[in-house]
N, C-alpha and C positions, 0 to 999 in steps of 0.2 A: 718604117719602124716595122723591127720583126716583131710575129707573136707566132704565138703556136694556140689552137685550140685545145683549152684545155678540158674545161669540167664548165659542169649548168646549175648555176646556183641563183635560184629567186629575190638577187637583192632591189633590181634597177626598173622603177616605176613602176615595181609590182605587179613585175609578169618575170615569166621565167626564159634572161635570158639567156645565152652566152658568152663566157667568160675568160675574155682574151688573157689570158699566161701571158706573161712577155718575160720574150728572151733575151733577145743580144741588148734589148734595153730597158729591161728592166732596175734599170739605175745609172741616173743622170748627173752631172755634176753641173749646179745651178749658173746659172750667169749672173753679172753682175751689177747690172745695168739691168733695171726693170720699164718695160715698155708702155710708153705713154701714146694715151688714144691726141689723133689729131686735133683736137678741139680743146686738148691741156695740155698742149705741145712743156716739157719740165725745163724751166731759169731758174738761177744760181737768188734772185728775190723771192720768186713765186716760194720754192721750197722756205728759205727763211720765214714768207708770212703765216707760209703752214706752220712754220714749227712752233712760231708763237703764239698763235690760235689754240693750234693742238695742245701747247700750255698754259692756256688760259683760263684761270674757274671760271672769269665771267661770264664766257659759254652757258654759265649754266645762268638759272633761276635766283640763287640764293648765294651763289657763287661760292660755290663748296667743290662744286665736282669741275675736270676738264677732262677730255681725249686721256691723259693719261694717267687717271687719276686705280682709272681699269683698268690699260694697255698700257703699263713701264714701261715707255725704251729706255731709262734707265738699271733696265734688267731684263725680264724675260720678252716681253709684249707682253703677259697677262697682271691677274694681281693676286695673283697664287690664292683665291680665295673658291672655293663654289660654286659661289655667286655675287656678287656684285655688290657695291655698300653704292646711295648713290642720293641725289637732294633728301633733304630730309629724313636722313637712315631709313631709307626706301629700300628693297632687293627686288630684282627680277628673277627671269626662271630659271635662268638658264649660265653655265658662267662663262669665262669673256676669253673669246680665242684670243691670240695671240697675231700681236702684230707688224711686228717680225716674219720678213716678206708675204704677206700679205697680196701685194703688187703678181706676184704673182698665180693667188689662184684665178679660174673663169667665172664665178659669181663668192658674193660678200653672207656674211651672216651663217648662223649652226642651218637655216632654213630654205640659202639659198635667193630670201630675198631681196637684195641686191642686186646691178650686175653689175655696179663696178665699186673703186674705191667712190668714187665722187657720191654715188647713190647713194654706201653708207654712211660717208660722212655725218649728212644730211638725219639720218633716223636718230642718233641719243640726242643728240642735241635737241631735239622737242621729243625724245620721251619722258614718260611721269616719274618713271621708278629710274632713270639717270637723270639724263639734267636738266630737265622739268621747262624750258621757255616757253612758253604758253603758242609760239607761232612766228610762223618765218619773217615776218614783220618784226617781230619785239626783238628778234634777233640782230638787224639790220638795224632797229632805230636808235638802240644801245652802242653798235659800234661805230657809227658815226656822231655818238656821245663824246670819240676818243680822236683825238687830233690825229696821232699819229697812225691808227688804223686807218682814217679817210688818207691819210697822204702815202701811204704805204699800197692801197688798194686801187691809190686812181693809177701811182708811178707801174705797178705791176700788168693791170687791167686794163689800163685807159677807159676814155670815155666819159663822162656825167653819171650815169649808172653803177661805174666801177663796183664798188660796193653795194653786189649783192650776195643773196644766200648761196647763188649757183656758186657764185665765185667764192665764198666761206670754203665751198664742202671741193671746191675742184683746186683751193692752195693748201688747204686738207690734205689732199689728197697728190701731189706732187710731191707736197714734203713724204709721206709713206710711203710711196717708189724710191723713197731713198732709201728705209726699213731694208737690209738684203746681208743674211749672213752668210759671207762666201766659203770657199775654204773647209768645212769641212775636215773629219780626216776620213771620210768615207768620199769627198770628191778629191784630195788628195790620194789616194787610192784606184779610180777610179781614173786618176790623170797620168798613172806609171808610177809611185809612192807606194808602193809593197808591203814597206816598211811603219805607214801611217794605223794602219788597222791592226789590230789585237788576236793570235787566234782567233780568241772569243768571238771575236764581230766576225771575224771572215768565216767563222763557222754560224755565225748566227744572219749573216748575209744566207748563205745558201740557202740556212732552213727558212729565210726569208719569201724566198724560192718554191722552196721545197714542198712547205704547208700551207701558198697557197696567199699571203699579204699581201704582196705583188699584184694579183689579181685586182685592186683594187691603189693597191699606196703604191705607185708608178708618175715617171712623168720629173722633172727635177724639182720640184715642191712636192713628189711623196703625195702631190691629195689625184692625182686624177693624171688623165696626159695631159702636156700641156699645151697644146697645140691648138684646145675648146676656142672657138670664138666666146668677144665675154658677153657671158649672163645664160650660157651655157652651159649652166650646173655640173659639175658629176659628184651623182648622186649614189645614196645607198640605204639597206630599209637595215636597218641596229634596231634592238636584234632580230637578225634571220630565223635564228635557229630560240624554241624555244630551252631554260635553264635553271637554274639553280638561282645566276643571276639577277635576273631579270628581278624579283620579289628584294632577294636582297641589296639590292642596288640600284631599286624603281625606274626602271632604263625603260617602261613603256607607260612611264602617266603622260610625257611629252607625245602628245602625235606627229608632233615634227615640221614637217610642211605643210601638210595637210590641216596647219592651223595658215597656211597661207593660200593656199587653193581650195579649199575643200574637197580636194578629191577625194574620195575613196583609195583609189592606188599612192597616194601621198602619206596614208598614215603610218608612224615611225621612219620618213623618207631625210637620208642629213646628207648634208655635203661630204664628203668623204675628204675631212682636214689635213694637213701638214704631218708630218713626222719629222720637220727639222726644229732642233732643240725641243721637240718633245717631253727631252728628259728633264728638263729645265718649268716645265705648264704645269703638272699639276697643281690641283687637283683635275681628273682626265673625264672627258665625256661632255656630255650637253647641259648633263645637271652636276660636272663638279661631285658626282657623288663615288669615284672611286681616288682615292689619298696618292697611292702610289703606283711605277711603272711595273713593277711583275707584276701586278695583282690585273693589271687593265691588262699590258697581256694575256693572260689568263683568260681574261676576261671577253677577249676579241678573237679568242683559239674557236672557241667553247662557243658567242654567242654565230660568230661571224660564219666557220667554217666546224663547227662541231669537233673538235677536234678539243685531246685534253693533251696536253703537255706535258714532257715531264721537267724536276725543278733546272734538270741541265740545262736545255729546249728554251725554257725561259732566258736562262741567265744569257747563254750567249744572243739568243737576241736580243734581249740588252743595249747586253756592250754595242751589237751591230749599233741600236740606236739612239745609243750615247754616241758614237761617231757622226751620228750627222747633230750633236752644236758645233754650229759656224763660229767663225768670226765674226764679232758684232760689232762696226764703229764707237768709237767715241763720241756722246753724244755730250754735248754742254748745255745749259741752258741756255736759255733768250731772256733777255732784257727784254719789258712786255712795258709796252705805248702806258701813259699817264694819263690819270685826267684830274689836273690842277684845279686846286683848289674845291674841290667834288669830291662824291663817291656818288656811283651807280645801280650804288647798291643800297635794299633798305630791307629794315626788320620785315 
């Protein structure tokens, strides 16, 4: 990757580091297949099992919430809420990020606390404000009462202990690795179709580099370098510069990665989110406080780069971001295995 040393901003891990502004490779095409770890190869049967689990509300304590409830793959991979609604109408403190193209992130969750899709899949099922199951053992015990799942886990993973919590996560992660939105207008432009982007989007593309957005939003997923090892997140302090937006949108109430590491240098550090399909995933930022994309662009320019953009510049950047909306594969609702003659759920 060719890079040009451009500026110095205090964004990474609480210290001042030289920011690399990507020149020749600031904009990259999204791969159409996501890499899978050696210990969880992708197979059609595993993907189908993971899809069933992803949609199955019985993975929540009272049977009301599934993975898809907060990360709808029938739409943009979020729920378009500031914060999601969990079991018993509970609310978390952060906005649900999109699951589309999450396979290309080197670390998961806003604060990077999960190294992989497999690690991430284990969290919400047990989270009290999300799906609320009391333990891994309780999840496994419930699934073992569903004959169809017992049969499928054995066929996919083999062995007597095939229905395990680790394998639940492996199956869900395998399904999530198929959630890719390639061939956006920007991708087509990069592959040579110069008619794919409007004049405004092309101006916005130039502004993304000129203003400094590509100091962080680079790589094929526009969420940082695409070659980082799994678990090595690409983090940024947000906000980096004080502004009126701190109070207006309550940007500093949440300490971000600090709540995971307890390191002072990690206060207000966040994993850089993808810009793919960002036009579809409002509201914006970790707390879902900003309702529109044009306002989010203004906030980012001021909070991260200490720059005020004109309305025309904002409009052009939004036009470019619209060009990152990819092609969503058709998702059909899965048939879930039954529990004949009874229910697993109690009031």
